[in-house]
N, C-alpha and C positions, 0 to 999 in steps of 0.2 A: 473710741476714746482711750479704752481701757486696754487694748492690743496695742493700738498704736504707741502708748504710753510705755508699754513694757519693751516693745521693740526697740524705741530709741532709748530708753533708759539702759537697754544691754547693750547698744553700741557704744553710748557716751559714757555710761555708769562704768562699766567695765574697762575702756579705754582710761577712765580717770584713775582707777584703783592700780591697774599697771603702770601707770606714770607714777604713781604713789610709790608703788614697790621699786620699780626700777632706779627712782630718784636715790633710794638708798644703796643700788647696787652700782652705779654710773656716775661719773662726772658731769659738772656743768658742761665741759667741752663737749663731752658725747652728745648732750642736747642740742648744743650749738650745731655741732655739724648736720645733724639731722633737719634741724630748721631750717639751715641753708637749702637745703632740697626742696622743702616744700613749696618754696617761692615759685619753683618749675613744676612740679608735679601736682600742685593744686590748679594752676591754670591749666595744664596740659588736660586734666579730669574734666574741667569745664568744656574744654575743646571737643573732647570725644563726645560728650553729651550733647553740646552745642545747641542746649535749650528744648530738645525734642522730647523730654521726659516729661516736662512742666507742660507741653503742648498736648501730649497724650492725654493727659490728666486733666487738663482745663477743657479739653475737648469734649469730653463724657463718651461720646459715641464714635469708635474708631472701628475702621475696617481692617481686614486681614491684609489688605495691601499697605495700609498706613503703617501697620506694626512692622511688616516685612522690610519696608523701605527704611524705616528708621534702624533696624536691626543692622542692615546690610550697611548702612551709611556710617554709623557710630563704631562699627567693626572695623571698616577700611580707616577710619579717623585714629582709633585706638592702635591698630599695627602701626600706620604713619608718623604718629607722633612718637612712638615706642621706637622708631628706627631713629628719628631725629633725635631724640634725647640721648640714645645709645653714643650716636656720633659726636655729640656736642658734650659729652661727659668731660672730656680734658680740658675744653674751654671753660666749663663751671669750675671745675678744680683750679685752672690758672687764675680765674677772676677771684675767687676768695683767696689764693694762695695757699690751698688745702688738698695735696696730691691725693690723699684717701678718698677725696669724693669721687674720684672717678670709678673704681669699684662700687661704691654706694648708689651713685646715680644709676650704673647700668642695672644693679638689682631692683632697686625702687621703680624702675621704669616699668618692669612688667605689670605693675598696677594698671596702667592705661589700657591695654587690650584687656586685661581681665575685666576691669570696669565696664567696657564696652559691651561685652557678652551679657552681662547684668541688666542693662538700662532697661531694655523692653518688658522683660518679664517682671521687672521691678514696678516699673511705671503701670503695667497693666493692674497688679496686684493692688496698687494704690486708688487707681480709678475705680475698681471695683469695692473700696473700703476693706478688703481682705486683709486686714492687718494682723490677724492672728497667725497666718502663714509667714508673713513678714517677721513676727515676731519671734516664730520658732527658728526662721532662717537666722535672724540677727544674733540670736542668743548663742546657737551653736557655733557660728564662724566667730563671735567674739570670743568666747572662752577658750576654743579651739587655738585661735593665735595668741590668746594671753599665755596660755601654758608654754607655747613654744618660745615666747618672748622671755618670760620669766627664766625658763630652763637654760637658754640660751645665756642670758646674763650671768647666772650662777655659774656656768662654764668658763665664764671669762671673755665672751664674745664681743664685750663692749657694745660700740654704737650699732653693730651688726645684727644685735638683738632687735633693735627698735626698726631697722630696715626689713628682716624677716618677717616680724609682727606685719607690717603693712601688708606684704605679698601673700602671706598664709592666709590673712582674713579676707582679701579679695578672692582668693582661689576657693576657698570655702564657700563664699557666698554666691559665687556664680553657680558651683556645683548643688548647692542645696537650692537655690532658685529655681534652677531647671528642673530638679526633682520634685519640688514641691509645688510649684506653680504649674505644671503640665503645659505651659506654652511652648510652641513649636512654630518657627518661621513657616506658613502655610499660604502667602501670598505671593505676589510679584512686585519688583521694584519700579516703583510709578514717579516718574518726575514731577506729577502734578501734586501727588502726595507731598512729596519733598517740599515743593514750594509753599504748599497751603499751611503746612505745620510749621515752616521755619518763618512765615509771616508772623507767628505769633512768638515761636521760639527763639528767633533771631534775636529780637529785642531783649528777650531773658537771658541770651547768652551773654550779650554785650554787658547788661547789668549785674550779672554775677561774676564776670571777668573782671569787672571796674570794683565789685566788692573785694574780691579774693586779692587783687592786686593792692589795693589800700591796706589791708589786712596784713600781707606779706611783706608789703614795703617796709613794713617797721623792722622785720628780721632782715631784711635785705640790705637796710641802712646801718644797723647795729652791726652786722657782721662785715660790712664794708669797711666801717669807720673806728670801729672799736675792736675787743679780741672775741674769741668764740666763748670764753667764761662770761663775758656780759650778755652775748645773745643767750647762752645757756639759762642766767635768772631770769632775763625777760621771758623765755620760752616757759618756763616754771609758773611765772605768774600769769601768762596768758593761759595756760591749762588749768590753772585753779579758778580763773575768773570765767573761762569758757565753759567748764563743767555744766555749771546749772544755765548758763546763758543760750548755750548750744542745744542742750537737752530741751529746754522749754521753748526755744526757737524752731526747732525741728519739729517738735512736737504740735505746736501751734500752727505752722506752715503746713504741714501734712494733713492735720484736720482741717484746718481753715480753708485751703485753698479748693479742695472738692465742694467743701460745704457751702462756701461762698459762691462758688461756680452754679451750684444747683439752684441759688436762690438769687442768681445776679438780676433777674426781671422782676424782681419784687424789692424795692427799694425800702419801704418801712420794714420788712421782713429782715433785710440785710443789716440795716442800722441797728435793729433790735437785737441780731444775733452778736454785732460788733460791738455793742454796748455792753451786754452781757459776758462776751469773753475778755474784755478788758478789765471789767469789774473784777472778776474772778481771777484772773492771771497775775494782776497787779496786785491784789490783796495778799498773795500767797510770795510773789516775786520781790518786791520792794523791800520787805524786811530782811528777805535773804541775803540782797546785795548789799544793804546798808549792813546788816550785822557783819558781813564778810570784810567789808572797809574797817570797822570797827576794830575787829579781832584779828587783823591781818598776820601781824608778826608771829602771835601765838598760833595761827592756824598754819603757816609755813613751817615751823619749827615741829610742830605735832605731826603733820603730814610728812614733810620730806626731809625734816634733821636741820641741825642749826648750820650746817655749811651751807644752806640755802636763804639764810635772813635777808640777805641783800635784796631778795626778790620783794620784800614785804613792802617798801613804798610803792614800788611798780603796782602790786596787786592792788592797793588802797585806791590809786586813781583808775586803774581799769575797770574795777568794783564800782565805783561810782559811775562811770561811763555808761553801764549797762544797768543801771538802776530801773529805767523806763523801756527796756529791751522789748516787753511784749507790745508795746506802743509801736514801734519800728514794725515789728514782724506782721502784727494784724492788720494794721492799715496797708501794707503792701500786700497780704494776702487778699484784701477786699478789692484793692484795685486789680490784682491780677485775676480774680475771679470774674471781673467784668470783659477779661478778653482785651483790656486795653494795656498791653505790653509795651507800646510806643509810650505811654504817658509813664509807665514803670519804670522805662529806660531814661527817659528824659529827667524824672526825679533823681534817680540813682546817679546821672551824669553829674547833676549839681551839686549833690551832697559829695560825692568822692571826689571831685574837684576842689572842692573845699577841704577835704579831709585830707587829700594828698600835699595840697600846698601848706596847711599847717604842720604835718608830719616832715615835710622837707624842711621847714623853716626851723621848726626846734629840734631837728636831729643832731645839728653839732654840739647841742649842751648835753646830750647822754639820754640814755634809756628812760629815767624818769620824764625828762622833758618830753619825749616823745609819748609816754603814757598820759600826760597832761594834755598833749595836742589831741589824742583820742577823746578825751573826756570833753574838751571845747567841742569837736568837730559832731560828738554825738548829741549835744544839747542843740546844736543848730540843726542837725539832719532831723530831729524830733519835730521841731518848727515846721521843717519844709514837708515831713510826710502829712503831718494832721494838717495843713494847710490844703494839700489836695485834697482830704477826705471832706472838708468842708466845703469845697468848690463842686466835687461830685455829688456828695450825699447829704450835704447839708450838715453835716457833723463835724465841725472842724476843731480847732486846738483849744479854745475857751471851753467849748462844751464837753471836750473830753476829759481836759482838767478838771472841770468843775464837778464830773461824775467821780473823781478819785479824791476829792476833798476829804470825805469822811474816812478813806483808808489813811490818807497822810495825817491827819488828825490823830489817829490813833498812835502812829510812829512817833509822835513828840513825846508822852509819857513812858513809852517802852524805850526809846531811845536815851531819854534822861537817867532812868535807872541803870542800863546796861553801862553807860558812860560813868556813872556815878561809882558803881561797882569797881569798874576797872581803874580809875582816876585814884580812888582812897585806899585800894587795898594792894598787895604787894602781888607783882606780876607771876603768874604762874598757872598751869592748865586748870587747875580747882576753880581758882577765881574767875578764870575765863567761861568755864563751863557754868559757873554760878550767874555770872552776867548774861549768858545766852539763855538759860532757864528762866531767869528773872525777867526780862526783856519780854521772850515770848508768853510768858503768864499773863504780863500787863496787857500784852496787844490782845491777844484772844479774849481774855476775860473782860476787857473794855469793849472789843467788840460784841460779846454776848450781851452785857449788861445794855448796850447803846442799840442793841439789835442791827448790826450792820448790815447793810442790806448785800454787800459782797459775800458775807459768810453765811447768810441765809441761803443766798443761790449756790454758794459752792457744797453745802450740807444737801441741797436738793439735787445738785449734779450727781453727787456721790449715790444718792438713792437711785437714781435714774439708771445709772450704771450697774448698780447693783441688780435692780430688777430685770434690765437688759440682758446680763449675763446669765440670769436664772433661767429667762426665756430661751435663749441661744442654747443651753444646756438641756432644757427640756425638749425643744426643737431636735437638737442632735440624738437624744434617745429614743424619740418617737421613729 
Protein backbone atom coordinates (compact mmCIF):
# COMPACT_ATOMS: atom_id res chain seq x y z
CA UNK A 1 0.00 0.00 0.00
CA UNK A 2 2.81 2.41 0.86
CA UNK A 3 4.70 1.99 -2.42
CA UNK A 4 1.54 1.87 -4.50
CA UNK A 5 0.35 5.08 -2.87
CA UNK A 6 3.71 6.75 -3.49
CA UNK A 7 3.73 5.69 -7.15
CA UNK A 8 0.20 6.93 -7.80
CA UNK A 9 0.83 10.15 -5.87
CA UNK A 10 3.88 10.75 -8.06
CA UNK A 11 1.87 10.25 -11.25
CA UNK A 12 -1.22 12.28 -10.42
CA UNK A 13 0.26 14.56 -7.77
CA UNK A 14 3.02 15.86 -10.02
CA UNK A 15 0.53 16.21 -12.89
CA UNK A 16 -1.77 18.26 -10.66
CA UNK A 17 0.97 20.67 -9.64
CA UNK A 18 2.16 20.97 -13.23
CA UNK A 19 -1.37 21.96 -14.27
CA UNK A 20 -1.44 24.52 -11.45
CA UNK A 21 1.87 25.98 -12.66
CA UNK A 22 0.91 25.93 -16.34
CA UNK A 23 -2.50 27.52 -15.63
CA UNK A 24 -0.61 30.67 -14.65
CA UNK A 25 1.48 30.58 -17.83
CA UNK A 26 -1.05 29.41 -20.41
CA UNK A 27 -4.52 30.54 -21.44
CA UNK A 28 -7.90 28.78 -21.07
CA UNK A 29 -7.83 28.27 -24.85
CA UNK A 30 -4.58 26.29 -24.58
CA UNK A 31 -6.13 23.90 -22.08
CA UNK A 32 -9.26 23.68 -24.21
CA UNK A 33 -7.24 22.63 -27.29
CA UNK A 34 -5.43 19.80 -25.50
CA UNK A 35 -8.73 18.65 -23.95
CA UNK A 36 -10.16 18.25 -27.45
CA UNK A 37 -7.41 15.74 -28.25
CA UNK A 38 -7.92 13.69 -25.08
CA UNK A 39 -11.21 12.41 -26.49
CA UNK A 40 -9.27 10.47 -29.11
CA UNK A 41 -5.99 9.66 -27.36
CA UNK A 42 -7.67 8.34 -24.18
CA UNK A 43 -9.82 5.88 -26.11
CA UNK A 44 -6.82 5.01 -28.31
CA UNK A 45 -4.76 4.13 -25.23
CA UNK A 46 -7.51 1.79 -24.02
CA UNK A 47 -7.68 0.12 -27.43
CA UNK A 48 -3.92 -0.44 -27.33
CA UNK A 49 -4.13 -2.17 -23.96
CA UNK A 50 -7.37 -4.00 -24.94
CA UNK A 51 -7.93 -5.07 -21.33
CA UNK A 52 -4.93 -7.43 -21.36
CA UNK A 53 -3.16 -5.69 -18.47
CA UNK A 54 -6.14 -6.38 -16.21
CA UNK A 55 -6.21 -9.97 -17.47
CA UNK A 56 -2.57 -10.54 -16.55
CA UNK A 57 -3.13 -9.10 -13.07
CA UNK A 58 -6.37 -10.99 -12.44
CA UNK A 59 -4.97 -14.33 -13.62
CA UNK A 60 -2.16 -14.20 -11.00
CA UNK A 61 -0.15 -17.06 -12.61
CA UNK A 62 0.82 -16.31 -16.21
CA UNK A 63 3.27 -17.99 -18.57
CA UNK A 64 6.01 -16.50 -20.74
CA UNK A 65 3.82 -17.26 -23.76
CA UNK A 66 0.92 -15.29 -22.22
CA UNK A 67 3.12 -12.28 -21.60
CA UNK A 68 4.83 -12.37 -25.02
CA UNK A 69 1.47 -12.75 -26.77
CA UNK A 70 0.12 -9.67 -25.01
CA UNK A 71 3.32 -7.73 -25.74
CA UNK A 72 3.19 -8.46 -29.49
CA UNK A 73 -0.53 -7.73 -29.73
CA UNK A 74 -0.40 -4.41 -27.84
CA UNK A 75 2.66 -3.27 -29.80
CA UNK A 76 0.93 -3.99 -33.12
CA UNK A 77 -2.19 -2.15 -31.90
CA UNK A 78 -0.10 0.81 -30.76
CA UNK A 79 1.57 1.20 -34.16
CA UNK A 80 -1.73 0.73 -36.03
CA UNK A 81 -3.63 3.31 -33.96
CA UNK A 82 -0.71 5.74 -34.14
CA UNK A 83 -0.85 5.59 -37.95
CA UNK A 84 -4.64 5.97 -37.92
CA UNK A 85 -4.54 9.02 -35.63
CA UNK A 86 -1.75 10.58 -37.72
CA UNK A 87 -3.82 10.22 -40.91
CA UNK A 88 -7.01 11.47 -39.23
CA UNK A 89 -5.36 14.60 -37.77
CA UNK A 90 -6.78 16.93 -40.48
CA UNK A 91 -10.26 15.44 -39.96
CA UNK A 92 -10.07 16.10 -36.19
CA UNK A 93 -8.91 19.67 -36.84
CA UNK A 94 -11.79 20.26 -39.24
CA UNK A 95 -14.28 18.73 -36.80
CA UNK A 96 -13.42 21.33 -34.16
CA UNK A 97 -12.52 24.05 -36.71
CA UNK A 98 -9.08 24.37 -35.07
CA UNK A 99 -6.24 24.12 -37.67
CA UNK A 100 -3.53 23.94 -34.99
CA UNK A 101 -4.86 20.53 -33.92
CA UNK A 102 -3.22 18.85 -36.93
CA UNK A 103 0.32 19.16 -35.56
CA UNK A 104 -0.77 18.63 -31.96
CA UNK A 105 -2.61 15.43 -32.83
CA UNK A 106 0.37 13.98 -34.68
CA UNK A 107 2.69 14.72 -31.77
CA UNK A 108 0.43 13.33 -29.04
CA UNK A 109 -0.22 10.22 -31.16
CA UNK A 110 3.29 9.00 -30.24
CA UNK A 111 1.92 8.23 -26.76
CA UNK A 112 0.04 5.19 -28.16
CA UNK A 113 2.98 3.00 -29.32
CA UNK A 114 4.98 4.08 -26.26
CA UNK A 115 2.15 2.98 -23.96
CA UNK A 116 2.04 -0.36 -25.75
CA UNK A 117 5.69 -1.04 -24.94
CA UNK A 118 5.12 -0.47 -21.23
CA UNK A 119 1.92 -2.52 -20.84
CA UNK A 120 3.36 -5.97 -20.04
CA UNK A 121 6.26 -5.04 -17.72
CA UNK A 122 3.86 -2.72 -15.88
CA UNK A 123 1.22 -5.47 -15.51
CA UNK A 124 3.82 -8.00 -14.32
CA UNK A 125 5.04 -5.67 -11.59
CA UNK A 126 1.44 -5.09 -10.46
CA UNK A 127 0.75 -8.81 -10.45
CA UNK A 128 3.79 -9.31 -8.20
CA UNK A 129 2.71 -6.38 -5.96
CA UNK A 130 6.14 -4.88 -6.72
CA UNK A 131 5.02 -1.30 -6.29
CA UNK A 132 8.41 -0.14 -5.09
CA UNK A 133 9.83 -0.48 -8.60
CA UNK A 134 6.72 1.10 -10.11
CA UNK A 135 7.01 4.01 -7.69
CA UNK A 136 10.62 4.64 -8.66
CA UNK A 137 9.71 4.55 -12.35
CA UNK A 138 6.72 6.85 -11.97
CA UNK A 139 8.50 9.43 -9.83
CA UNK A 140 11.36 9.81 -12.31
CA UNK A 141 9.14 9.93 -15.42
CA UNK A 142 6.65 12.35 -13.84
CA UNK A 143 9.31 14.75 -12.60
CA UNK A 144 11.25 14.60 -15.87
CA UNK A 145 8.22 15.38 -18.03
CA UNK A 146 7.05 18.09 -15.59
CA UNK A 147 10.37 19.92 -15.83
CA UNK A 148 10.23 19.82 -19.63
CA UNK A 149 6.63 21.11 -19.69
CA UNK A 150 7.27 24.06 -17.38
CA UNK A 151 10.49 24.96 -19.23
CA UNK A 152 8.68 24.98 -22.59
CA UNK A 153 5.80 27.06 -21.17
CA UNK A 154 8.25 29.63 -19.82
CA UNK A 155 9.87 29.78 -23.26
CA UNK A 156 6.52 30.61 -24.87
CA UNK A 157 5.60 27.28 -26.47
CA UNK A 158 2.01 27.54 -25.21
CA UNK A 159 -0.17 24.48 -25.75
CA UNK A 160 2.81 22.55 -27.16
CA UNK A 161 4.25 22.35 -23.66
CA UNK A 162 1.22 20.26 -22.60
CA UNK A 163 1.58 18.01 -25.64
CA UNK A 164 5.31 17.41 -25.12
CA UNK A 165 4.73 16.64 -21.44
CA UNK A 166 2.54 13.62 -22.26
CA UNK A 167 5.01 12.30 -24.87
CA UNK A 168 8.09 12.73 -22.66
CA UNK A 169 6.31 11.08 -19.71
CA UNK A 170 5.37 8.03 -21.80
CA UNK A 171 8.89 7.77 -23.26
CA UNK A 172 10.65 7.95 -19.89
CA UNK A 173 8.23 5.46 -18.37
CA UNK A 174 8.92 2.88 -21.09
CA UNK A 175 12.68 3.19 -20.70
CA UNK A 176 12.61 2.98 -16.91
CA UNK A 177 10.15 0.06 -16.78
CA UNK A 178 12.32 -2.00 -19.11
CA UNK A 179 15.47 -1.12 -17.14
CA UNK A 180 14.08 -1.71 -13.65
CA UNK A 181 11.62 -4.58 -14.24
CA UNK A 182 14.06 -6.84 -16.08
CA UNK A 183 11.16 -8.22 -18.12
CA UNK A 184 11.88 -9.34 -21.68
CA UNK A 185 9.64 -11.23 -24.15
CA UNK A 186 10.88 -14.83 -23.85
CA UNK A 187 7.89 -16.84 -25.04
CA UNK A 188 5.99 -17.26 -28.28
CA UNK A 189 2.82 -15.78 -29.70
CA UNK A 190 -0.06 -18.16 -28.95
CA UNK A 191 -3.59 -17.68 -30.25
CA UNK A 192 -4.81 -19.79 -27.36
CA UNK A 193 -3.31 -17.34 -24.86
CA UNK A 194 -4.81 -14.41 -26.75
CA UNK A 195 -8.31 -15.93 -26.71
CA UNK A 196 -8.06 -16.97 -23.08
CA UNK A 197 -6.89 -13.59 -21.83
CA UNK A 198 -9.33 -11.68 -24.04
CA UNK A 199 -12.25 -13.65 -22.58
CA UNK A 200 -11.71 -11.57 -19.43
CA UNK A 201 -9.93 -8.52 -20.85
CA UNK A 202 -12.39 -7.98 -23.70
CA UNK A 203 -15.20 -7.11 -21.32
CA UNK A 204 -12.85 -4.90 -19.31
CA UNK A 205 -11.87 -3.11 -22.53
CA UNK A 206 -15.48 -2.41 -23.45
CA UNK A 207 -16.26 -1.22 -19.92
CA UNK A 208 -13.23 1.09 -19.85
CA UNK A 209 -14.01 2.48 -23.30
CA UNK A 210 -17.54 3.27 -22.13
CA UNK A 211 -16.23 4.96 -19.00
CA UNK A 212 -13.65 7.03 -20.88
CA UNK A 213 -16.09 7.96 -23.63
CA UNK A 214 -18.61 9.18 -21.03
CA UNK A 215 -15.95 11.36 -19.40
CA UNK A 216 -14.53 12.70 -22.67
CA UNK A 217 -18.00 13.24 -24.14
CA UNK A 218 -18.29 16.20 -21.80
CA UNK A 219 -15.26 17.83 -23.47
CA UNK A 220 -16.42 16.80 -26.95
CA UNK A 221 -19.83 18.46 -26.57
CA UNK A 222 -18.47 21.62 -24.93
CA UNK A 223 -15.78 21.96 -27.62
CA UNK A 224 -18.38 21.42 -30.35
CA UNK A 225 -21.23 23.57 -28.97
CA UNK A 226 -19.36 26.35 -27.19
CA UNK A 227 -15.95 28.03 -27.48
CA UNK A 228 -12.45 26.83 -26.58
CA UNK A 229 -12.35 29.05 -23.49
CA UNK A 230 -15.47 27.39 -22.04
CA UNK A 231 -13.81 24.02 -22.52
CA UNK A 232 -10.68 25.37 -20.83
CA UNK A 233 -12.68 26.32 -17.71
CA UNK A 234 -14.36 22.92 -17.64
CA UNK A 235 -10.99 21.20 -18.06
CA UNK A 236 -9.49 23.07 -15.10
CA UNK A 237 -12.50 22.19 -12.92
CA UNK A 238 -12.14 18.54 -13.97
CA UNK A 239 -8.42 18.67 -13.21
CA UNK A 240 -9.00 20.04 -9.69
CA UNK A 241 -11.74 17.50 -8.94
CA UNK A 242 -9.94 14.56 -10.51
CA UNK A 243 -6.69 15.15 -8.57
CA UNK A 244 -8.01 13.41 -5.41
CA UNK A 245 -10.50 11.11 -7.17
CA UNK A 246 -8.04 9.77 -9.73
CA UNK A 247 -5.33 9.33 -7.10
CA UNK A 248 -7.61 7.50 -4.66
CA UNK A 249 -9.36 5.54 -7.42
CA UNK A 250 -6.09 4.37 -8.97
CA UNK A 251 -4.68 3.43 -5.56
CA UNK A 252 -7.76 1.46 -4.47
CA UNK A 253 -7.95 -0.28 -7.85
CA UNK A 254 -4.24 -1.06 -7.91
CA UNK A 255 -4.24 -2.67 -4.48
CA UNK A 256 -7.86 -3.85 -4.47
CA UNK A 257 -7.85 -5.94 -7.66
CA UNK A 258 -4.89 -8.23 -6.81
CA UNK A 259 -5.97 -8.50 -3.15
CA UNK A 260 -9.63 -9.24 -3.97
CA UNK A 261 -8.48 -11.69 -6.65
CA UNK A 262 -6.36 -13.56 -4.13
CA UNK A 263 -9.37 -14.10 -1.78
CA UNK A 264 -12.03 -14.49 -4.48
CA UNK A 265 -12.91 -17.98 -3.22
CA UNK A 266 -13.31 -16.87 0.40
CA UNK A 267 -16.61 -14.90 0.48
CA UNK A 268 -16.53 -13.95 4.17
CA UNK A 269 -12.96 -12.75 3.95
CA UNK A 270 -13.71 -10.79 0.77
CA UNK A 271 -16.71 -9.01 2.36
CA UNK A 272 -14.59 -8.25 5.43
CA UNK A 273 -11.87 -6.73 3.25
CA UNK A 274 -14.45 -4.72 1.29
CA UNK A 275 -16.09 -3.37 4.46
CA UNK A 276 -12.74 -2.39 5.95
CA UNK A 277 -11.52 -0.65 2.80
CA UNK A 278 -14.82 1.21 2.36
CA UNK A 279 -14.91 2.48 5.93
CA UNK A 280 -11.31 3.69 5.91
CA UNK A 281 -11.32 5.24 2.44
CA UNK A 282 -14.64 7.06 2.88
CA UNK A 283 -13.59 8.38 6.31
CA UNK A 284 -10.75 10.23 4.55
CA UNK A 285 -12.35 10.94 1.18
CA UNK A 286 -15.86 12.24 1.97
CA UNK A 287 -14.72 15.31 3.97
CA UNK A 288 -12.10 16.13 1.32
CA UNK A 289 -14.63 16.30 -1.52
CA UNK A 290 -17.31 18.13 0.46
CA UNK A 291 -14.65 20.55 1.65
CA UNK A 292 -13.58 21.11 -1.96
CA UNK A 293 -17.16 21.89 -2.96
CA UNK A 294 -17.55 24.29 -0.02
CA UNK A 295 -14.38 26.26 -0.82
CA UNK A 296 -14.41 25.90 -4.62
CA UNK A 297 -14.16 29.60 -5.55
CA UNK A 298 -11.28 30.41 -3.22
CA UNK A 299 -9.55 27.15 -4.14
CA UNK A 300 -9.67 28.01 -7.86
CA UNK A 301 -8.36 31.53 -7.23
CA UNK A 302 -5.58 30.31 -4.96
CA UNK A 303 -4.36 27.52 -7.23
CA UNK A 304 -4.97 28.81 -10.74
CA UNK A 305 -5.49 32.57 -10.43
CA UNK A 306 -8.48 34.93 -10.67
CA UNK A 307 -8.94 34.51 -14.44
CA UNK A 308 -10.14 30.93 -13.80
CA UNK A 309 -13.00 31.75 -11.35
CA UNK A 310 -15.62 30.79 -13.95
CA UNK A 311 -14.57 27.19 -13.28
CA UNK A 312 -15.72 27.38 -9.62
CA UNK A 313 -19.45 26.51 -10.07
CA UNK A 314 -18.45 23.57 -12.25
CA UNK A 315 -16.01 22.39 -9.56
CA UNK A 316 -18.76 22.48 -6.90
CA UNK A 317 -20.95 20.04 -8.83
CA UNK A 318 -18.11 17.78 -9.94
CA UNK A 319 -16.79 17.56 -6.36
CA UNK A 320 -20.18 16.56 -5.02
CA UNK A 321 -20.51 13.94 -7.77
CA UNK A 322 -17.28 12.30 -6.57
CA UNK A 323 -18.05 12.32 -2.83
CA UNK A 324 -18.65 8.56 -2.67
CA UNK A 325 -16.09 7.62 -5.33
CA UNK A 326 -14.46 4.84 -3.22
CA UNK A 327 -17.84 3.05 -3.16
CA UNK A 328 -17.78 2.90 -6.95
CA UNK A 329 -14.14 1.83 -7.24
CA UNK A 330 -14.04 -0.82 -4.51
CA UNK A 331 -17.31 -2.49 -5.47
CA UNK A 332 -16.09 -2.80 -9.05
CA UNK A 333 -12.68 -4.07 -7.90
CA UNK A 334 -14.38 -6.79 -5.82
CA UNK A 335 -16.47 -7.77 -8.82
CA UNK A 336 -13.40 -7.84 -11.09
CA UNK A 337 -11.56 -9.99 -8.55
CA UNK A 338 -14.20 -12.68 -9.09
CA UNK A 339 -13.17 -12.89 -12.73
CA UNK A 340 -16.72 -11.83 -13.72
CA UNK A 341 -15.73 -9.24 -16.30
CA UNK A 342 -19.00 -10.01 -18.12
CA UNK A 343 -21.00 -8.71 -15.15
CA UNK A 344 -18.60 -5.80 -14.84
CA UNK A 345 -19.34 -4.86 -18.45
CA UNK A 346 -23.10 -5.17 -18.05
CA UNK A 347 -22.94 -2.94 -15.01
CA UNK A 348 -20.85 -0.33 -16.81
CA UNK A 349 -23.07 -0.49 -19.89
CA UNK A 350 -26.20 0.36 -17.91
CA UNK A 351 -24.48 3.14 -15.96
CA UNK A 352 -22.80 4.73 -18.95
CA UNK A 353 -25.91 4.66 -21.10
CA UNK A 354 -27.66 6.57 -18.32
CA UNK A 355 -24.70 8.95 -17.97
CA UNK A 356 -24.37 9.58 -21.72
CA UNK A 357 -28.10 10.22 -22.06
CA UNK A 358 -28.08 12.75 -19.21
CA UNK A 359 -25.00 14.55 -20.57
CA UNK A 360 -26.48 14.81 -24.07
CA UNK A 361 -29.82 16.11 -22.73
CA UNK A 362 -28.19 18.67 -20.39
CA UNK A 363 -25.40 19.80 -22.79
CA UNK A 364 -27.32 22.56 -24.68
CA UNK A 365 -27.66 24.43 -21.38
CA UNK A 366 -23.91 24.88 -20.90
CA UNK A 367 -20.92 23.47 -18.98
CA UNK A 368 -22.56 23.91 -15.55
CA UNK A 369 -25.56 21.88 -16.70
CA UNK A 370 -23.24 19.13 -17.95
CA UNK A 371 -21.58 19.03 -14.51
CA UNK A 372 -25.05 18.68 -12.96
CA UNK A 373 -25.72 15.73 -15.27
CA UNK A 374 -22.50 14.10 -14.02
CA UNK A 375 -23.74 14.51 -10.43
CA UNK A 376 -27.09 12.87 -11.16
CA UNK A 377 -25.50 9.97 -13.08
CA UNK A 378 -23.02 9.43 -10.23
CA UNK A 379 -25.82 8.97 -7.69
CA UNK A 380 -27.63 6.51 -9.97
CA UNK A 381 -24.38 4.66 -10.67
CA UNK A 382 -23.74 4.27 -6.95
CA UNK A 383 -27.09 2.51 -6.49
CA UNK A 384 -26.38 0.17 -9.43
CA UNK A 385 -22.86 -0.76 -8.23
CA UNK A 386 -23.90 -1.57 -4.68
CA UNK A 387 -26.98 -3.51 -5.84
CA UNK A 388 -24.73 -5.96 -7.69
CA UNK A 389 -22.54 -6.41 -4.59
CA UNK A 390 -25.65 -7.28 -2.61
CA UNK A 391 -26.60 -9.86 -5.20
CA UNK A 392 -23.15 -11.51 -5.34
CA UNK A 393 -21.72 -11.03 -1.84
CA UNK A 394 -24.74 -10.28 0.34
CA UNK A 395 -23.35 -6.81 1.03
CA UNK A 396 -25.60 -4.39 -0.83
CA UNK A 397 -26.63 -0.74 -0.86
CA UNK A 398 -28.35 -0.59 2.53
CA UNK A 399 -25.59 -2.47 4.36
CA UNK A 400 -22.81 -0.40 2.79
CA UNK A 401 -24.47 2.93 3.51
CA UNK A 402 -25.34 1.79 7.05
CA UNK A 403 -21.63 1.16 7.69
CA UNK A 404 -20.91 4.79 6.74
CA UNK A 405 -23.45 6.38 9.12
CA UNK A 406 -20.83 7.10 11.83
CA UNK A 407 -18.64 8.91 9.28
CA UNK A 408 -21.57 10.86 7.80
CA UNK A 409 -22.70 11.83 11.31
CA UNK A 410 -19.29 13.35 11.98
CA UNK A 411 -19.63 15.45 8.83
CA UNK A 412 -22.69 17.34 10.12
CA UNK A 413 -21.03 19.40 12.91
CA UNK A 414 -17.84 19.77 10.86
CA UNK A 415 -19.78 21.20 7.91
CA UNK A 416 -21.80 23.54 10.12
CA UNK A 417 -18.63 25.00 11.61
CA UNK A 418 -16.97 25.46 8.22
CA UNK A 419 -20.06 26.94 6.57
CA UNK A 420 -20.63 29.34 9.48
CA UNK A 421 -17.10 30.74 9.24
CA UNK A 422 -17.34 31.18 5.47
CA UNK A 423 -20.84 32.69 5.66
CA UNK A 424 -20.35 35.13 8.52
CA UNK A 425 -16.86 36.42 7.73
CA UNK A 426 -15.39 38.35 4.81
CA UNK A 427 -14.22 36.37 1.81
CA UNK A 428 -10.48 35.73 1.83
CA UNK A 429 -7.78 33.10 1.89
CA UNK A 430 -7.24 33.48 5.65
CA UNK A 431 -10.88 32.87 6.51
CA UNK A 432 -11.06 29.97 4.08
CA UNK A 433 -8.02 28.38 5.72
CA UNK A 434 -9.59 28.96 9.15
CA UNK A 435 -12.82 27.25 8.01
CA UNK A 436 -10.87 24.23 6.74
CA UNK A 437 -8.79 23.89 9.90
CA UNK A 438 -11.81 24.34 12.19
CA UNK A 439 -13.88 21.78 10.27
CA UNK A 440 -11.03 19.25 10.25
CA UNK A 441 -10.48 19.75 13.99
CA UNK A 442 -14.15 19.15 14.77
CA UNK A 443 -14.25 16.11 12.46
CA UNK A 444 -11.16 14.36 13.83
CA UNK A 445 -11.86 15.46 17.41
CA UNK A 446 -15.38 14.02 17.33
CA UNK A 447 -14.02 10.81 15.78
CA UNK A 448 -11.57 10.44 18.68
CA UNK A 449 -14.17 11.24 21.34
CA UNK A 450 -16.72 8.78 19.97
CA UNK A 451 -14.05 6.21 19.07
CA UNK A 452 -15.02 6.06 15.43
CA UNK A 453 -14.33 2.58 14.00
CA UNK A 454 -12.96 3.91 10.71
CA UNK A 455 -10.39 6.12 12.48
CA UNK A 456 -9.31 3.22 14.70
CA UNK A 457 -8.87 1.01 11.62
CA UNK A 458 -6.98 3.76 9.81
CA UNK A 459 -4.52 4.17 12.68
CA UNK A 460 -4.08 0.39 12.85
CA UNK A 461 -3.47 0.29 9.10
CA UNK A 462 -0.72 2.90 9.30
CA UNK A 463 0.92 0.93 12.11
CA UNK A 464 0.83 -2.20 9.95
CA UNK A 465 2.37 -0.32 7.03
CA UNK A 466 5.15 1.00 9.26
CA UNK A 467 5.89 -2.49 10.61
CA UNK A 468 5.89 -3.86 7.04
CA UNK A 469 8.33 -1.14 5.94
CA UNK A 470 10.67 -1.95 8.83
CA UNK A 471 10.49 -5.66 8.03
CA UNK A 472 11.25 -4.98 4.35
CA UNK A 473 14.21 -2.78 5.29
CA UNK A 474 15.57 -5.44 7.66
CA UNK A 475 15.18 -8.13 4.99
CA UNK A 476 16.98 -5.93 2.43
CA UNK A 477 19.88 -5.33 4.84
CA UNK A 478 20.23 -9.05 5.49
